[in-house]
PDB file of N, H, CA, C and O in Angstrom:
ATOM      1  N   MET A   1     190.494 153.591 130.718  1.00  0.00           N
ATOM      2  CA  MET A   1     191.311 154.618 130.097  1.00  0.00           C
ATOM      3  C   MET A   1     191.948 155.446 131.209  1.00  0.00           C
ATOM      4  O   MET A   1     191.276 155.848 132.159  1.00  0.00           O
ATOM      5  N   LEU A   2     193.232 155.692 131.084  1.00  0.00           N
ATOM      6  H   LEU A   2     193.778 155.366 130.312  1.00  0.00           H
ATOM      7  CA  LEU A   2     193.913 156.595 132.012  1.00  0.00           C
ATOM      8  C   LEU A   2     193.697 158.012 131.494  1.00  0.00           C
ATOM      9  O   LEU A   2     194.336 158.444 130.535  1.00  0.00           O
ATOM     10  N   SER A   3     192.791 158.719 132.142  1.00  0.00           N
ATOM     11  H   SER A   3     192.272 158.368 132.922  1.00  0.00           H
ATOM     12  CA  SER A   3     192.431 160.059 131.689  1.00  0.00           C
ATOM     13  C   SER A   3     193.202 161.112 132.468  1.00  0.00           C
ATOM     14  O   SER A   3     193.925 160.800 133.414  1.00  0.00           O
ATOM     15  N   MET A   4     193.037 162.359 132.058  1.00  0.00           N
ATOM     16  H   MET A   4     192.450 162.612 131.290  1.00  0.00           H
ATOM     17  CA  MET A   4     193.648 163.472 132.778  1.00  0.00           C
ATOM     18  C   MET A   4     193.006 163.643 134.154  1.00  0.00           C
ATOM     19  O   MET A   4     193.488 164.426 134.972  1.00  0.00           O
ATOM     20  N   ARG A   5     191.928 162.918 134.407  1.00  0.00           N
ATOM     21  H   ARG A   5     191.536 162.281 133.742  1.00  0.00           H
ATOM     22  CA  ARG A   5     191.248 162.940 135.709  1.00  0.00           C
ATOM     23  C   ARG A   5     191.504 161.658 136.484  1.00  0.00           C
ATOM     24  O   ARG A   5     190.848 161.412 137.496  1.00  0.00           O
ATOM     25  N   GLY A   6     192.447 160.831 136.029  1.00  0.00           N
ATOM     26  H   GLY A   6     192.980 161.030 135.207  1.00  0.00           H
ATOM     27  CA  GLY A   6     192.722 159.549 136.667  1.00  0.00           C
ATOM     28  C   GLY A   6     192.053 158.419 135.905  1.00  0.00           C
ATOM     29  O   GLY A   6     191.641 158.596 134.758  1.00  0.00           O
ATOM     30  N   ASP A   7     191.943 157.257 136.539  1.00  0.00           N
ATOM     31  H   ASP A   7     192.278 157.113 137.470  1.00  0.00           H
ATOM     32  CA  ASP A   7     191.300 156.118 135.895  1.00  0.00           C
ATOM     33  C   ASP A   7     189.835 156.471 135.638  1.00  0.00           C
ATOM     34  O   ASP A   7     189.157 156.990 136.524  1.00  0.00           O
ATOM     35  N   PHE A   8     189.349 156.193 134.430  1.00  0.00           N
ATOM     36  H   PHE A   8     189.900 155.772 133.710  1.00  0.00           H
ATOM     37  CA  PHE A   8     188.015 156.643 134.033  1.00  0.00           C
ATOM     38  C   PHE A   8     187.266 155.498 133.377  1.00  0.00           C
ATOM     39  O   PHE A   8     187.756 154.900 132.419  1.00  0.00           O
ATOM     40  N   ASP A   9     186.081 155.188 133.884  1.00  0.00           N
ATOM     41  H   ASP A   9     185.683 155.673 134.662  1.00  0.00           H
ATOM     42  CA  ASP A   9     185.234 154.128 133.353  1.00  0.00           C
ATOM     43  C   ASP A   9     184.520 154.616 132.093  1.00  0.00           C
ATOM     44  O   ASP A   9     183.799 155.613 132.132  1.00  0.00           O
ATOM     45  N   LEU A  10     184.719 153.923 130.988  1.00  0.00           N
ATOM     46  H   LEU A  10     185.306 153.113 130.956  1.00  0.00           H
ATOM     47  CA  LEU A  10     184.136 154.332 129.705  1.00  0.00           C
ATOM     48  C   LEU A  10     182.779 153.700 129.425  1.00  0.00           C
ATOM     49  O   LEU A  10     182.172 153.992 128.394  1.00  0.00           O
ATOM     50  N   SER A  11     182.295 152.854 130.302  1.00  0.00           N
ATOM     51  H   SER A  11     182.788 152.617 131.139  1.00  0.00           H
ATOM     52  CA  SER A  11     181.032 152.145 130.073  1.00  0.00           C
ATOM     53  C   SER A  11     179.890 153.110 129.756  1.00  0.00           C
ATOM     54  O   SER A  11     179.589 154.014 130.536  1.00  0.00           O
ATOM     55  N   GLY A  12     179.260 152.901 128.595  1.00  0.00           N
ATOM     56  H   GLY A  12     179.505 152.166 127.962  1.00  0.00           H
ATOM     57  CA  GLY A  12     178.083 153.659 128.218  1.00  0.00           C
ATOM     58  C   GLY A  12     178.331 155.096 127.779  1.00  0.00           C
ATOM     59  O   GLY A  12     177.378 155.848 127.579  1.00  0.00           O
ATOM     60  N   LYS A  13     179.587 155.490 127.627  1.00  0.00           N
ATOM     61  H   LYS A  13     180.362 154.879 127.789  1.00  0.00           H
ATOM     62  CA  LYS A  13     179.895 156.875 127.243  1.00  0.00           C
ATOM     63  C   LYS A  13     180.306 156.940 125.777  1.00  0.00           C
ATOM     64  O   LYS A  13     180.970 156.031 125.278  1.00  0.00           O
ATOM     65  N   PRO A  14     179.915 158.014 125.081  1.00  0.00           N
ATOM     66  CA  PRO A  14     180.442 158.185 123.720  1.00  0.00           C
ATOM     67  C   PRO A  14     181.949 158.424 123.834  1.00  0.00           C
ATOM     68  O   PRO A  14     182.412 159.065 124.777  1.00  0.00           O
ATOM     69  N   LEU A  15     182.702 157.912 122.877  1.00  0.00           N
ATOM     70  H   LEU A  15     182.327 157.391 122.111  1.00  0.00           H
ATOM     71  CA  LEU A  15     184.143 158.088 122.968  1.00  0.00           C
ATOM     72  C   LEU A  15     184.800 158.141 121.601  1.00  0.00           C
ATOM     73  O   LEU A  15     184.220 157.749 120.588  1.00  0.00           O
ATOM     74  N   LEU A  16     186.005 158.630 121.604  1.00  0.00           N
ATOM     75  H   LEU A  16     186.477 158.949 122.426  1.00  0.00           H
ATOM     76  CA  LEU A  16     186.873 158.632 120.432  1.00  0.00           C
ATOM     77  C   LEU A  16     187.931 157.565 120.649  1.00  0.00           C
ATOM     78  O   LEU A  16     188.443 157.412 121.758  1.00  0.00           O
ATOM     79  N   ALA A  17     188.266 156.819 119.586  1.00  0.00           N
ATOM     80  H   ALA A  17     187.851 156.943 118.685  1.00  0.00           H
ATOM     81  CA  ALA A  17     189.269 155.770 119.703  1.00  0.00           C
ATOM     82  C   ALA A  17     190.037 155.653 118.392  1.00  0.00           C
ATOM     83  O   ALA A  17     189.538 156.017 117.327  1.00  0.00           O
ATOM     84  N   ASP A  18     191.246 155.143 118.489  1.00  0.00           N
ATOM     85  H   ASP A  18     191.651 154.847 119.354  1.00  0.00           H
ATOM     86  CA  ASP A  18     192.049 154.847 117.313  1.00  0.00           C
ATOM     87  C   ASP A  18     192.641 153.461 117.476  1.00  0.00           C
ATOM     88  O   ASP A  18     192.199 152.704 118.340  1.00  0.00           O
ATOM     89  N   GLU A  19     193.632 153.111 116.665  1.00  0.00           N
ATOM     90  H   GLU A  19     193.991 153.726 115.963  1.00  0.00           H
ATOM     91  CA  GLU A  19     194.204 151.768 116.721  1.00  0.00           C
ATOM     92  C   GLU A  19     194.862 151.456 118.078  1.00  0.00           C
ATOM     93  O   GLU A  19     195.075 150.288 118.403  1.00  0.00           O
ATOM     94  N   GLN A  20     195.179 152.479 118.861  1.00  0.00           N
ATOM     95  H   GLN A  20     195.006 153.428 118.597  1.00  0.00           H
ATOM     96  CA  GLN A  20     195.776 152.264 120.183  1.00  0.00           C
ATOM     97  C   GLN A  20     194.718 152.178 121.289  1.00  0.00           C
ATOM     98  O   GLN A  20     195.043 151.881 122.438  1.00  0.00           O
ATOM     99  N   GLY A  21     193.466 152.436 120.944  1.00  0.00           N
ATOM    100  H   GLY A  21     193.201 152.678 120.011  1.00  0.00           H
ATOM    101  CA  GLY A  21     192.386 152.355 121.919  1.00  0.00           C
ATOM    102  C   GLY A  21     191.708 153.688 122.162  1.00  0.00           C
ATOM    103  O   GLY A  21     191.991 154.662 121.465  1.00  0.00           O
ATOM    104  N   PRO A  22     190.812 153.748 123.149  1.00  0.00           N
ATOM    105  CA  PRO A  22     190.077 154.980 123.462  1.00  0.00           C
ATOM    106  C   PRO A  22     191.018 156.106 123.892  1.00  0.00           C
ATOM    107  O   PRO A  22     192.020 155.873 124.568  1.00  0.00           O
ATOM    108  N   PHE A  23     190.673 157.332 123.487  1.00  0.00           N
ATOM    109  H   PHE A  23     189.859 157.521 122.938  1.00  0.00           H
ATOM    110  CA  PHE A  23     191.504 158.466 123.906  1.00  0.00           C
ATOM    111  C   PHE A  23     190.716 159.709 124.277  1.00  0.00           C
ATOM    112  O   PHE A  23     191.318 160.703 124.683  1.00  0.00           O
ATOM    113  N   GLY A  24     189.406 159.694 124.157  1.00  0.00           N
ATOM    114  H   GLY A  24     188.918 158.887 123.827  1.00  0.00           H
ATOM    115  CA  GLY A  24     188.660 160.892 124.515  1.00  0.00           C
ATOM    116  C   GLY A  24     187.183 160.641 124.686  1.00  0.00           C
ATOM    117  O   GLY A  24     186.612 159.749 124.057  1.00  0.00           O
ATOM    118  N   THR A  25     186.562 161.442 125.552  1.00  0.00           N
ATOM    119  H   THR A  25     187.025 162.166 126.062  1.00  0.00           H
ATOM    120  CA  THR A  25     185.119 161.440 125.772  1.00  0.00           C
ATOM    121  C   THR A  25     184.687 162.902 125.904  1.00  0.00           C
ATOM    122  O   THR A  25     185.539 163.788 125.967  1.00  0.00           O
ATOM    123  N   PRO A  26     183.382 163.168 125.947  1.00  0.00           N
ATOM    124  CA  PRO A  26     182.954 164.552 126.169  1.00  0.00           C
ATOM    125  C   PRO A  26     183.343 165.069 127.563  1.00  0.00           C
ATOM    126  O   PRO A  26     183.290 166.272 127.815  1.00  0.00           O
ATOM    127  N   ILE A  27     183.731 164.165 128.459  1.00  0.00           N
ATOM    128  H   ILE A  27     183.774 163.187 128.254  1.00  0.00           H
ATOM    129  CA  ILE A  27     184.036 164.541 129.835  1.00  0.00           C
ATOM    130  C   ILE A  27     185.524 164.755 130.062  1.00  0.00           C
ATOM    131  O   ILE A  27     185.913 165.699 130.750  1.00  0.00           O
ATOM    132  N   THR A  28     186.363 163.892 129.494  1.00  0.00           N
ATOM    133  H   THR A  28     186.047 163.126 128.935  1.00  0.00           H
ATOM    134  CA  THR A  28     187.809 163.985 129.693  1.00  0.00           C
ATOM    135  C   THR A  28     188.534 163.306 128.538  1.00  0.00           C
ATOM    136  O   THR A  28     187.941 162.526 127.792  1.00  0.00           O
ATOM    137  N   ASP A  29     189.794 163.601 128.400  1.00  0.00           N
ATOM    138  H   ASP A  29     190.276 164.234 129.006  1.00  0.00           H
ATOM    139  CA  ASP A  29     190.643 162.962 127.392  1.00  0.00           C
ATOM    140  C   ASP A  29     191.744 162.185 128.094  1.00  0.00           C
ATOM    141  O   ASP A  29     191.981 162.358 129.289  1.00  0.00           O
ATOM    142  N   SER A  30     192.414 161.323 127.331  1.00  0.00           N
ATOM    143  H   SER A  30     192.222 161.183 126.359  1.00  0.00           H
ATOM    144  CA  SER A  30     193.466 160.510 127.928  1.00  0.00           C
ATOM    145  C   SER A  30     194.769 161.293 128.031  1.00  0.00           C
ATOM    146  O   SER A  30     194.983 162.281 127.328  1.00  0.00           O
ATOM    147  N   GLU A  31     195.616 160.831 128.913  1.00  0.00           N
ATOM    148  H   GLU A  31     195.441 160.029 129.484  1.00  0.00           H
ATOM    149  CA  GLU A  31     196.952 161.414 129.045  1.00  0.00           C
ATOM    150  C   GLU A  31     197.705 161.303 127.719  1.00  0.00           C
ATOM    151  O   GLU A  31     198.538 162.153 127.402  1.00  0.00           O
ATOM    152  N   ARG A  32     197.411 160.257 126.948  1.00  0.00           N
ATOM    153  H   ARG A  32     196.735 159.567 127.205  1.00  0.00           H
ATOM    154  CA  ARG A  32     198.113 160.000 125.681  1.00  0.00           C
ATOM    155  C   ARG A  32     197.941 161.138 124.676  1.00  0.00           C
ATOM    156  O   ARG A  32     198.841 161.386 123.874  1.00  0.00           O
ATOM    157  N   VAL A  33     196.814 161.826 124.704  1.00  0.00           N
ATOM    158  H   VAL A  33     196.083 161.625 125.356  1.00  0.00           H
ATOM    159  CA  VAL A  33     196.568 162.881 123.706  1.00  0.00           C
ATOM    160  C   VAL A  33     196.596 164.285 124.313  1.00  0.00           C
ATOM    161  O   VAL A  33     196.104 165.238 123.708  1.00  0.00           O
ATOM    162  N   LYS A  34     197.156 164.402 125.474  1.00  0.00           N
ATOM    163  H   LYS A  34     197.556 163.628 125.965  1.00  0.00           H
ATOM    164  CA  LYS A  34     197.254 165.697 126.155  1.00  0.00           C
ATOM    165  C   LYS A  34     198.080 166.684 125.318  1.00  0.00           C
ATOM    166  O   LYS A  34     199.098 166.303 124.740  1.00  0.00           O
ATOM    167  N   VAL A  35     197.648 167.939 125.254  1.00  0.00           N
ATOM    168  H   VAL A  35     196.821 168.248 125.724  1.00  0.00           H
ATOM    169  CA  VAL A  35     198.404 168.981 124.557  1.00  0.00           C
ATOM    170  C   VAL A  35     199.622 169.331 125.405  1.00  0.00           C
ATOM    171  O   VAL A  35     199.512 169.635 126.593  1.00  0.00           O
ATOM    172  N   ARG A  36     200.778 169.280 124.767  1.00  0.00           N
ATOM    173  H   ARG A  36     200.868 169.032 123.802  1.00  0.00           H
ATOM    174  CA  ARG A  36     202.054 169.528 125.446  1.00  0.00           C
ATOM    175  C   ARG A  36     202.828 170.612 124.690  1.00  0.00           C
ATOM    176  O   ARG A  36     202.425 170.985 123.588  1.00  0.00           O
ATOM    177  N   PRO A  37     203.913 171.120 125.244  1.00  0.00           N
ATOM    178  CA  PRO A  37     204.682 172.174 124.558  1.00  0.00           C
ATOM    179  C   PRO A  37     205.132 171.802 123.138  1.00  0.00           C
ATOM    180  O   PRO A  37     205.243 172.678 122.280  1.00  0.00           O
ATOM    181  N   HIS A  38     205.389 170.521 122.885  1.00  0.00           N
ATOM    182  H   HIS A  38     205.298 169.809 123.582  1.00  0.00           H
ATOM    183  CA  HIS A  38     205.838 170.103 121.554  1.00  0.00           C
ATOM    184  C   HIS A  38     204.681 169.756 120.602  1.00  0.00           C
ATOM    185  O   HIS A  38     204.927 169.354 119.465  1.00  0.00           O
ATOM    186  N   THR A  39     203.438 169.903 121.045  1.00  0.00           N
ATOM    187  H   THR A  39     203.238 170.229 121.969  1.00  0.00           H
ATOM    188  CA  THR A  39     202.278 169.599 120.199  1.00  0.00           C
ATOM    189  C   THR A  39     202.230 170.552 119.012  1.00  0.00           C
ATOM    190  O   THR A  39     202.342 171.766 119.179  1.00  0.00           O
ATOM    191  N   THR A  40     202.062 169.999 117.807  1.00  0.00           N
ATOM    192  H   THR A  40     201.971 169.012 117.671  1.00  0.00           H
ATOM    193  CA  THR A  40     201.986 170.825 116.601  1.00  0.00           C
ATOM    194  C   THR A  40     200.629 170.749 115.920  1.00  0.00           C
ATOM    195  O   THR A  40     200.326 171.571 115.055  1.00  0.00           O
ATOM    196  N   GLU A  41     199.807 169.773 116.299  1.00  0.00           N
ATOM    197  H   GLU A  41     200.053 169.105 117.002  1.00  0.00           H
ATOM    198  CA  GLU A  41     198.475 169.636 115.714  1.00  0.00           C
ATOM    199  C   GLU A  41     197.485 169.258 116.812  1.00  0.00           C
ATOM    200  O   GLU A  41     197.846 168.614 117.796  1.00  0.00           O
ATOM    201  N   ALA A  42     196.241 169.667 116.627  1.00  0.00           N
ATOM    202  H   ALA A  42     195.947 170.191 115.827  1.00  0.00           H
ATOM    203  CA  ALA A  42     195.183 169.325 117.579  1.00  0.00           C
ATOM    204  C   ALA A  42     193.859 169.220 116.844  1.00  0.00           C
ATOM    205  O   ALA A  42     193.693 169.783 115.762  1.00  0.00           O
ATOM    206  N   TRP A  43     192.929 168.505 117.429  1.00  0.00           N
ATOM    207  H   TRP A  43     193.064 168.048 118.308  1.00  0.00           H
ATOM    208  CA  TRP A  43     191.572 168.395 116.892  1.00  0.00           C
ATOM    209  C   TRP A  43     190.622 169.189 117.769  1.00  0.00           C
ATOM    210  O   TRP A  43     190.825 169.321 118.976  1.00  0.00           O
ATOM    211  N   LEU A  44     189.598 169.705 117.148  1.00  0.00           N
ATOM    212  H   LEU A  44     189.434 169.598 116.167  1.00  0.00           H
ATOM    213  CA  LEU A  44     188.459 170.259 117.874  1.00  0.00           C
ATOM    214  C   LEU A  44     187.297 169.321 117.566  1.00  0.00           C
ATOM    215  O   LEU A  44     186.845 169.239 116.423  1.00  0.00           O
ATOM    216  N   VAL A  45     186.821 168.624 118.572  1.00  0.00           N
ATOM    217  H   VAL A  45     187.188 168.690 119.500  1.00  0.00           H
ATOM    218  CA  VAL A  45     185.706 167.693 118.406  1.00  0.00           C
ATOM    219  C   VAL A  45     184.511 168.259 119.147  1.00  0.00           C
ATOM    220  O   VAL A  45     184.596 168.563 120.337  1.00  0.00           O
ATOM    221  N   ALA A  46     183.404 168.400 118.448  1.00  0.00           N
ATOM    222  H   ALA A  46     183.335 168.153 117.481  1.00  0.00           H
ATOM    223  CA  ALA A  46     182.176 168.911 119.065  1.00  0.00           C
ATOM    224  C   ALA A  46     181.193 167.752 119.205  1.00  0.00           C
ATOM    225  O   ALA A  46     180.759 167.175 118.209  1.00  0.00           O
ATOM    226  N   TYR A  47     180.852 167.422 120.423  1.00  0.00           N
ATOM    227  H   TYR A  47     181.205 167.891 121.233  1.00  0.00           H
ATOM    228  CA  TYR A  47     179.841 166.407 120.697  1.00  0.00           C
ATOM    229  C   TYR A  47     178.498 167.126 120.727  1.00  0.00           C
ATOM    230  O   TYR A  47     178.247 167.937 121.618  1.00  0.00           O
ATOM    231  N   LEU A  48     177.640 166.835 119.764  1.00  0.00           N
ATOM    232  H   LEU A  48     177.844 166.176 119.041  1.00  0.00           H
ATOM    233  CA  LEU A  48     176.374 167.544 119.637  1.00  0.00           C
ATOM    234  C   LEU A  48     175.210 166.551 119.719  1.00  0.00           C
ATOM    235  O   LEU A  48     174.974 165.797 118.775  1.00  0.00           O
ATOM    236  N   PRO A  49     174.492 166.548 120.828  1.00  0.00           N
ATOM    237  CA  PRO A  49     173.350 165.638 120.946  1.00  0.00           C
ATOM    238  C   PRO A  49     172.320 165.921 119.851  1.00  0.00           C
ATOM    239  O   PRO A  49     171.957 167.073 119.612  1.00  0.00           O
ATOM    240  N   GLU A  50     171.865 164.878 119.201  1.00  0.00           N
ATOM    241  H   GLU A  50     172.160 163.943 119.395  1.00  0.00           H
ATOM    242  CA  GLU A  50     170.880 165.009 118.130  1.00  0.00           C
ATOM    243  C   GLU A  50     169.633 165.720 118.640  1.00  0.00           C
ATOM    244  O   GLU A  50     169.102 165.384 119.699  1.00  0.00           O
ATOM    245  N   GLY A  51     169.177 166.703 117.878  1.00  0.00           N
ATOM    246  H   GLY A  51     169.608 166.976 117.018  1.00  0.00           H
ATOM    247  CA  GLY A  51     167.951 167.416 118.214  1.00  0.00           C
ATOM    248  C   GLY A  51     168.119 168.553 119.205  1.00  0.00           C
ATOM    249  O   GLY A  51     167.159 169.277 119.471  1.00  0.00           O
ATOM    250  N   VAL A  52     169.323 168.732 119.764  1.00  0.00           N
ATOM    251  H   VAL A  52     170.102 168.143 119.548  1.00  0.00           H
ATOM    252  CA  VAL A  52     169.544 169.795 120.737  1.00  0.00           C
ATOM    253  C   VAL A  52     170.156 171.024 120.066  1.00  0.00           C
ATOM    254  O   VAL A  52     169.749 172.153 120.336  1.00  0.00           O
ATOM    255  N   VAL A  53     171.121 170.799 119.201  1.00  0.00           N
ATOM    256  H   VAL A  53     171.451 169.882 118.982  1.00  0.00           H
ATOM    257  CA  VAL A  53     171.772 171.883 118.461  1.00  0.00           C
ATOM    258  C   VAL A  53     171.637 171.566 116.982  1.00  0.00           C
ATOM    259  O   VAL A  53     172.023 170.488 116.532  1.00  0.00           O
ATOM    260  N   GLY A  54     171.092 172.501 116.235  1.00  0.00           N
ATOM    261  H   GLY A  54     170.779 173.378 116.601  1.00  0.00           H
ATOM    262  CA  GLY A  54     170.914 172.297 114.805  1.00  0.00           C
ATOM    263  C   GLY A  54     172.241 172.320 114.055  1.00  0.00           C
ATOM    264  O   GLY A  54     173.199 172.962 114.487  1.00  0.00           O
ATOM    265  N   ALA A  55     172.287 171.621 112.941  1.00  0.00           N
ATOM    266  H   ALA A  55     171.509 171.100 112.590  1.00  0.00           H
ATOM    267  CA  ALA A  55     173.509 171.534 112.140  1.00  0.00           C
ATOM    268  C   ALA A  55     173.983 172.908 111.678  1.00  0.00           C
ATOM    269  O   ALA A  55     175.183 173.181 111.708  1.00  0.00           O
ATOM    270  N   GLN A  56     173.073 173.775 111.252  1.00  0.00           N
ATOM    271  H   GLN A  56     172.099 173.553 111.228  1.00  0.00           H
ATOM    272  CA  GLN A  56     173.455 175.102 110.768  1.00  0.00           C
ATOM    273  C   GLN A  56     174.041 175.942 111.895  1.00  0.00           C
ATOM    274  O   GLN A  56     175.046 176.626 111.701  1.00  0.00           O
ATOM    275  N   CYS A  57     173.424 175.897 113.063  1.00  0.00           N
ATOM    276  H   CYS A  57     172.607 175.342 113.220  1.00  0.00           H
ATOM    277  CA  CYS A  57     173.933 176.642 114.218  1.00  0.00           C
ATOM    278  C   CYS A  57     175.326 176.141 114.595  1.00  0.00           C
ATOM    279  O   CYS A  57     176.236 176.938 114.819  1.00  0.00           O
ATOM    280  N   ALA A  58     175.488 174.834 114.665  1.00  0.00           N
ATOM    281  H   ALA A  58     174.748 174.185 114.483  1.00  0.00           H
ATOM    282  CA  ALA A  58     176.793 174.257 115.010  1.00  0.00           C
ATOM    283  C   ALA A  58     177.843 174.662 113.984  1.00  0.00           C
ATOM    284  O   ALA A  58     178.961 175.027 114.350  1.00  0.00           O
ATOM    285  N   SER A  59     177.495 174.599 112.714  1.00  0.00           N
ATOM    286  H   SER A  59     176.588 174.302 112.417  1.00  0.00           H
ATOM    287  CA  SER A  59     178.424 174.978 111.654  1.00  0.00           C
ATOM    288  C   SER A  59     178.843 176.443 111.778  1.00  0.00           C
ATOM    289  O   SER A  59     180.019 176.768 111.619  1.00  0.00           O
ATOM    290  N   THR A  60     177.893 177.317 112.058  1.00  0.00           N
ATOM    291  H   THR A  60     176.938 177.053 112.187  1.00  0.00           H
ATOM    292  CA  THR A  60     178.180 178.746 112.201  1.00  0.00           C
ATOM    293  C   THR A  60     179.112 179.006 113.383  1.00  0.00           C
ATOM    294  O   THR A  60     180.095 179.735 113.254  1.00  0.00           O
ATOM    295  N   VAL A  61     178.804 178.413 114.527  1.00  0.00           N
ATOM    296  H   VAL A  61     178.006 177.820 114.632  1.00  0.00           H
ATOM    297  CA  VAL A  61     179.618 178.633 115.726  1.00  0.00           C
ATOM    298  C   VAL A  61     181.015 178.048 115.549  1.00  0.00           C
ATOM    299  O   VAL A  61     182.007 178.702 115.871  1.00  0.00           O
ATOM    300  N   LEU A  62     181.098 176.836 115.045  1.00  0.00           N
ATOM    301  H   LEU A  62     180.293 176.304 114.784  1.00  0.00           H
ATOM    302  CA  LEU A  62     182.418 176.233 114.843  1.00  0.00           C
ATOM    303  C   LEU A  62     183.213 176.996 113.792  1.00  0.00           C
ATOM    304  O   LEU A  62     184.428 177.145 113.925  1.00  0.00           O
ATOM    305  N   GLY A  63     182.547 177.480 112.752  1.00  0.00           N
ATOM    306  H   GLY A  63     181.560 177.359 112.644  1.00  0.00           H
ATOM    307  CA  GLY A  63     183.224 178.305 111.744  1.00  0.00           C
ATOM    308  C   GLY A  63     183.792 179.576 112.356  1.00  0.00           C
ATOM    309  O   GLY A  63     184.895 179.993 112.005  1.00  0.00           O
ATOM    310  N   SER A  64     183.053 180.190 113.262  1.00  0.00           N
ATOM    311  H   SER A  64     182.157 179.851 113.547  1.00  0.00           H
ATOM    312  CA  SER A  64     183.539 181.393 113.947  1.00  0.00           C
ATOM    313  C   SER A  64     184.761 181.091 114.797  1.00  0.00           C
ATOM    314  O   SER A  64     185.714 181.870 114.820  1.00  0.00           O
ATOM    315  N   LEU A  65     184.737 179.967 115.493  1.00  0.00           N
ATOM    316  H   LEU A  65     183.963 179.334 115.475  1.00  0.00           H
ATOM    317  CA  LEU A  65     185.896 179.570 116.301  1.00  0.00           C
ATOM    318  C   LEU A  65     187.129 179.350 115.434  1.00  0.00           C
ATOM    319  O   LEU A  65     188.225 179.797 115.775  1.00  0.00           O
ATOM    320  N   LEU A  66     186.946 178.666 114.322  1.00  0.00           N
ATOM    321  H   LEU A  66     186.056 178.303 114.045  1.00  0.00           H
ATOM    322  CA  LEU A  66     188.067 178.414 113.418  1.00  0.00           C
ATOM    323  C   LEU A  66     188.583 179.704 112.795  1.00  0.00           C
ATOM    324  O   LEU A  66     189.791 179.861 112.619  1.00  0.00           O
ATOM    325  N   ALA A  67     187.691 180.625 112.462  1.00  0.00           N
ATOM    326  H   ALA A  67     186.709 180.497 112.606  1.00  0.00           H
ATOM    327  CA  ALA A  67     188.101 181.900 111.883  1.00  0.00           C
ATOM    328  C   ALA A  67     188.906 182.731 112.878  1.00  0.00           C
ATOM    329  O   ALA A  67     189.787 183.497 112.487  1.00  0.00           O
ATOM    330  N   ALA A  68     188.602 182.577 114.164  1.00  0.00           N
ATOM    331  H   ALA A  68     187.887 181.955 114.482  1.00  0.00           H
ATOM    332  CA  ALA A  68     189.308 183.341 115.193  1.00  0.00           C
ATOM    333  C   ALA A  68     190.680 182.759 115.501  1.00  0.00           C
ATOM    334  O   ALA A  68     191.500 183.426 116.130  1.00  0.00           O
ATOM    335  N   ALA A  69     190.944 181.543 115.077  1.00  0.00           N
ATOM    336  H   ALA A  69     190.278 181.001 114.565  1.00  0.00           H
ATOM    337  CA  ALA A  69     192.232 180.896 115.320  1.00  0.00           C
ATOM    338  C   ALA A  69     193.064 180.983 114.047  1.00  0.00           C
ATOM    339  O   ALA A  69     192.788 180.253 113.095  1.00  0.00           O
ATOM    340  N   PRO A  70     194.061 181.837 113.997  1.00  0.00           N
ATOM    341  CA  PRO A  70     194.796 182.074 112.759  1.00  0.00           C
ATOM    342  C   PRO A  70     195.500 180.847 112.187  1.00  0.00           C
ATOM    343  O   PRO A  70     195.759 180.807 110.984  1.00  0.00           O
ATOM    344  N   VAL A  71     195.815 179.853 112.999  1.00  0.00           N
ATOM    345  H   VAL A  71     195.605 179.885 113.976  1.00  0.00           H
ATOM    346  CA  VAL A  71     196.492 178.675 112.467  1.00  0.00           C
ATOM    347  C   VAL A  71     195.552 177.509 112.213  1.00  0.00           C
ATOM    348  O   VAL A  71     195.987 176.452 111.753  1.00  0.00           O
ATOM    349  N   ALA A  72     194.276 177.686 112.504  1.00  0.00           N
ATOM    350  H   ALA A  72     193.923 178.544 112.878  1.00  0.00           H
ATOM    351  CA  ALA A  72     193.312 176.599 112.330  1.00  0.00           C
ATOM    352  C   ALA A  72     192.972 176.384 110.869  1.00  0.00           C
ATOM    353  O   ALA A  72     192.979 177.317 110.066  1.00  0.00           O
ATOM    354  N   ARG A  73     192.680 175.150 110.546  1.00  0.00           N
ATOM    355  H   ARG A  73     192.675 174.392 111.198  1.00  0.00           H
ATOM    356  CA  ARG A  73     192.158 174.836 109.217  1.00  0.00           C
ATOM    357  C   ARG A  73     191.120 173.738 109.379  1.00  0.00           C
ATOM    358  O   ARG A  73     191.236 172.870 110.244  1.00  0.00           O
ATOM    359  N   LEU A  74     190.117 173.794 108.540  1.00  0.00           N
ATOM    360  H   LEU A  74     190.023 174.499 107.837  1.00  0.00           H
ATOM    361  CA  LEU A  74     189.013 172.859 108.605  1.00  0.00           C
ATOM    362  C   LEU A  74     189.369 171.621 107.793  1.00  0.00           C
ATOM    363  O   LEU A  74     189.691 171.729 106.610  1.00  0.00           O
ATOM    364  N   VAL A  75     189.314 170.455 108.410  1.00  0.00           N
ATOM    365  H   VAL A  75     189.052 170.367 109.371  1.00  0.00           H
ATOM    366  CA  VAL A  75     189.664 169.202 107.749  1.00  0.00           C
ATOM    367  C   VAL A  75     188.543 168.204 107.954  1.00  0.00           C
ATOM    368  O   VAL A  75     188.004 168.081 109.053  1.00  0.00           O
ATOM    369  N   GLY A  76     188.196 167.496 106.902  1.00  0.00           N
ATOM    370  H   GLY A  76     188.634 167.595 106.009  1.00  0.00           H
ATOM    371  CA  GLY A  76     187.292 166.378 107.034  1.00  0.00           C
ATOM    372  C   GLY A  76     185.823 166.709 107.136  1.00  0.00           C
ATOM    373  O   GLY A  76     185.045 165.850 107.551  1.00  0.00           O
ATOM    374  N   CYS A  77     185.404 167.897 106.782  1.00  0.00           N
ATOM    375  H   CYS A  77     186.036 168.595 106.445  1.00  0.00           H
ATOM    376  CA  CYS A  77     183.977 168.224 106.841  1.00  0.00           C
ATOM    377  C   CYS A  77     183.274 167.741 105.590  1.00  0.00           C
ATOM    378  O   CYS A  77     183.840 167.696 104.498  1.00  0.00           O
ATOM    379  N   THR A  78     182.038 167.386 105.791  1.00  0.00           N
ATOM    380  H   THR A  78     181.578 167.422 106.678  1.00  0.00           H
ATOM    381  CA  THR A  78     181.236 166.955 104.642  1.00  0.00           C
ATOM    382  C   THR A  78     180.194 167.993 104.329  1.00  0.00           C
ATOM    383  O   THR A  78     179.413 167.820 103.393  1.00  0.00           O
TER     384      THR A  78
END
């Protein structure tokens, strides 16, 4: 993956991918999904290791972040 940090080895790392291939990890994202002046939408992805951060705590903190962002909206939560 060509990341914002240069060529990046994805072996053994959790990642986000779509039909065009990998585009993000907890360490770096690809140049393809970089936020630019014309960007109108963005995702907030929280990588939460199981057993380290509880679901309720994560929900509370992420809810606070979204509440502080006037244009944010919560999509896809279960």
